[in-house]
Each structure stands twice: as C-alpha cells, then as structure tokens.
N, C-alpha and C positions, 0 to 999 in steps of 0.2 A: 228389722223391726220385730218385736215380740210383744204379745199381749198377755197379761197375767191376771188371773182371777182366783182370789182366795175363797176358801169355804171351810166349814167345820167349826167355826167359832160358836160361842154360846155361854151358858151358865154352867159352871162346874164347881163342885164342892172341894174345899181344901183336902189334899190327899188323894183326890180322884185321878182321872186321866182324861185326856182330850187329844185328838189328832187333827191338826190343821193340814189342809191341802192347798196347793197352788197349781192350777192348770195353766199351761203355757200353750200358746198358739203362735203361728208365724214361722220364723226361721228355725232352723235345727236347734232343738232344745239343748242338745249335748254340747253346743258351742258356747254356752253361757255358764259362768260361775254364778251361783245362786245364794241368796241370803234371806234371812228373816230379821226384821226389825220390829220394834214396838214403840208405841207412843201413848203414855198415860196423860190424862187431863192436866194441863198446866206444865207439862214437862216436854223436853226435847225428845225427838225420835232417837232411840238407842239401839245399838247392835244386840242381837240375840244369838244368832248362829249363822254359819255359812258353810258351803260345801263346794268343792272344786268340780271341774267339768264332768268327770266320770265317777265322782264320789270317793276318790282315793284319799282326800284330805278333808277334814272337818274342823271347825272352829266354834268355840262357845264363849259367851260372856261368863265371867266368874259367877254371876248371880244365878245362872241356870245350869252350870256344869254339873253333871251327875244326875240331873233330873229330866232334862230335855234331850231329845235325839233328833238330829236332822238326817234326812235321807232323800234320795231321788230315784225315780224310775224313768230312765231316758226313753224306754220303749213306750211309756204311757205319757211322756211329756209332763210329768207331774213331780212336784217337790212336796215334801212332807215335813211336819214338825210334830213329833210325838212329845206331848207334855205329860210327864208323870209327876205325881205329888205336887201339883201346883199350889201356890201360896196366894193369899190376897194381894200381895204386892206384885204379882204377875198380871193383874188386871190391866188391860190396855187394848188398844187397837193394834192388831198384828198385820204387818205388811210383808209381802214377799217382793224380792227385787232381783233383777238380772243385770249382769255386767255387760260390757261391750263384748262382742264375739271374740273369743279366744284371747281376751286380755283382761287382767285385773291386777292392780298394783298392790293394794291391801284389801283384805276381806272385810274389815270392820267399820269402815266409814261410809256414811250415806253417799258421799261423793264418788265412791268406787262403783256405783251402780247407775245404770242409765235408764232402766225401765222399772216401773213400780206398779203394783196392783192397787186396788181401791181400799183394801184393808178389811179385816174381819174382827168384830168385837169379841174379846174374851173377858168374862167376868168370873172371878174366883170368889165365891162367897158361900157361906152355909145358910 
C-alpha cells in the first residue's frame, strides 16, 4: 500500500514555470513506476507523463513533450513534474499515480496504476 499526496499547484502565467510534487508514504517508493495524469472540467482523465522505477525511462504525452519534465527522488520518496512554458490548455487537476509493486504493463493508461493522489489544481492564465 502507498499513499500519495500532491502539492505545488496554483495559478501560473502562460510561459512561466511550476513544479508539482508528489510525496509517497508506505511501502518502498522505488518499487513503483509512477505517473502524472490530468483532468480538465468535462473531460476524461488523460496521461501526462510517467517514469520507471529508478528513473531510467520516461514517457510523455505529445501535448507536453519538450515542455514538461518528470523526475523522481527515491531517497526522498518524491515524484516531480516540472512544467515549463505552460499553456492555458494545460489547466486541469493533476494527479500522481503509482503502479503495482515491480509491475506495469503500459505506462499511459489509468488502468495501469493502482494508487492515486487526491489531485492538485493547476490554472494557467494571465
């Protein structure tokens, strides 16, 4: 079992930057592949980015590739999402998610993750 708590959301101007954090507690953080998803009002939850157990592999949605960077610090049990040059269409509630221990089939589907945080609101507006 792992508990996830996101933080760092808020209001950011287009072209600015923001860093989201996801603190994990419970079982060994390094045993989980991790992902970020987002959900805008009236839309389905969508994949943003994911990272493998020790960070050797990262994955991005085409809509954020080149602007967002995912990273993890296993010593601090924390996952990060660095959002550079955000756009108004990035406005959403952002969720972090953890896979089953030492197993994930695909990184991009909501069904690939067993544990979810409560979400943090990100609003991109001038």
